[in-house]
C-alpha positions in Angstrom: 7.5 13.3 7.6 6.2 15.0 4.6 7.8 14.9 1.1 6.8 17.2 -1.8 7.0 15.2 -5.1 6.9 16.9 -8.5 7.6 13.8 -10.7 7.6 10.1 -10.6 11.4 9.6 -10.6 11.4 11.1 -7.1 9.2 8.3 -5.7 12.0 5.7 -5.1 13.8 7.9 -2.6 10.5 8.5 -0.7 9.7 4.8 -0.8 13.1 4.0 0.7 12.6 6.6 3.4 9.2 5.1 4.3 10.6 1.5 4.5 13.6 2.7 6.6 11.5 4.8 8.9 9.4 1.7 9.8 11.7 -1.3 9.6 9.5 -3.5 11.7 6.2 -2.5 10.3 4.6 -4.5 7.5 1.1 -3.0 7.0 0.9 0.3 5.2 -2.5 2.0 4.5 -2.4 4.6 1.7 -5.0 7.3 1.8 -5.8 9.7 -1.0 -8.4 10.7 -3.6 -8.9 8.9 -6.8 -5.9 9.5 -9.0 -3.7 10.7 -6.2 -1.0 8.2 -7.0 -1.6 5.4 -4.4 -1.1 2.6 -6.9 1.9 4.3 -8.5 3.5 4.7 -5.0 2.7 1.0 -4.2 4.4 -0.1 -7.4 7.5 1.9 -6.4 7.4 0.4 -2.9 7.2 -3.1 -4.4 10.2 -2.4 -6.7 12.2 -1.2 -3.7 11.4 -4.5 -2.0 12.7 -6.5 -5.0 9.3 -7.4 -6.6 9.9 -8.1 -10.2 6.2 -8.8 -11.1 4.2 -5.9 -12.6 2.3 -4.4 -9.7 -1.2 -3.6 -10.9 -4.2 -2.3 -9.1 -6.3 -5.2 -7.8 -9.5 -3.2 -8.1 -11.5 -6.1 -9.3 -9.6 -8.9 -7.6 -9.3 -6.9 -4.3 -5.9 -8.4 -3.6 -2.9 -9.2 -5.6 0.1 -11.2 -4.5 3.5 -10.4 -5.8 6.9 -12.1 -5.0 10.3 -10.6 -4.3 13.4 -12.0 -6.0 13.8 -14.1 -2.8 10.2 -15.4 -3.3 8.8 -13.5 -0.3 5.2 -12.6 -0.8 4.0 -9.0 -0.9 0.2 -8.2 -0.7 -1.5 -5.3 -2.4 -5.2 -4.7 -1.4 -7.6 -2.3 -3.1 -10.8 -2.0 -1.0 -12.5 0.4 -3.3 -15.2 -2.0 -4.4 -15.9 -3.3 -0.9 -19.5 -2.8 0.0 -19.6 -4.4 3.5 -17.0 -5.8 5.9 -18.3 -9.4 5.4 -16.6 -9.3 2.0 -13.3 -8.6 3.7 -13.8 -11.4 6.2 -14.6 -13.8 3.3 -11.2 -12.9 1.8 -9.5 -14.1 4.9 -7.9 -10.8 5.3 -6.4 -11.7 8.7 -4.2 -14.4 7.1 -2.6 -11.7 5.0 -2.4 -8.8 7.5 -1.0 -11.0 10.3 1.3 -13.0 8.0 4.4 -10.9 8.7 4.7 -10.0 5.0 4.3 -6.5 3.5 0.7 -5.5 2.9 -0.1 -2.3 1.1 -3.7 -1.1 1.3 -5.6 1.2 -1.0 -8.9 2.7 0.2 -8.3 1.6 3.8 -10.9 4.0 5.1 -13.5 1.4 4.0 -12.1 -1.2 6.4 -10.6 1.2 9.0 -12.1 -0.8 12.0 -10.3 -3.9 10.9 -6.8 -2.4 10.6 -4.2 -3.5 13.3 -2.9 -0.7 15.6 0.6 -1.0 14.1 -0.7 0.0 10.6 1.4 2.9 9.1 -0.8 5.6 7.6 0.4 7.2 4.4 -1.4 10.2 3.0 -1.0 11.4 -0.6 -2.5 14.8 -1.4 -2.2 17.4 -4.1 -2.5 17.7 -7.8 0.5 19.3 -9.6 2.8 18.6 -6.6 2.1 15.6 -4.5 2.6 15.6 -0.7 3.3 12.2 0.7 3.0 12.2 4.5 3.7 9.3 6.9 
């Protein structure tokens, strides 16, 4: 599926479509250039899941944990600063990815070989008009 987005208010509908299209999936890898809107889309996905915390890019922390109104954790990874896979192992990434909770990953291409088969790949492209494909 591909959605053409011209403004941020259109994102909640696309987020709902993504979550409905993959009801049993919990790991979503977002691909796109710097500034493509990966973090913004993850914020929208988190709101759709009932996260009330402010979803911020975990660029320096690498992972942020948010909680839904039902206190269910949602994990947000940003692998941009990962230099080698050992750093990801040190984070205990498997505990998160195999927890059964939602995991949203930015810059997944840096850890591609560690991603489970069932990972949903989401691509965000374009400048004036964003194309979101999953």
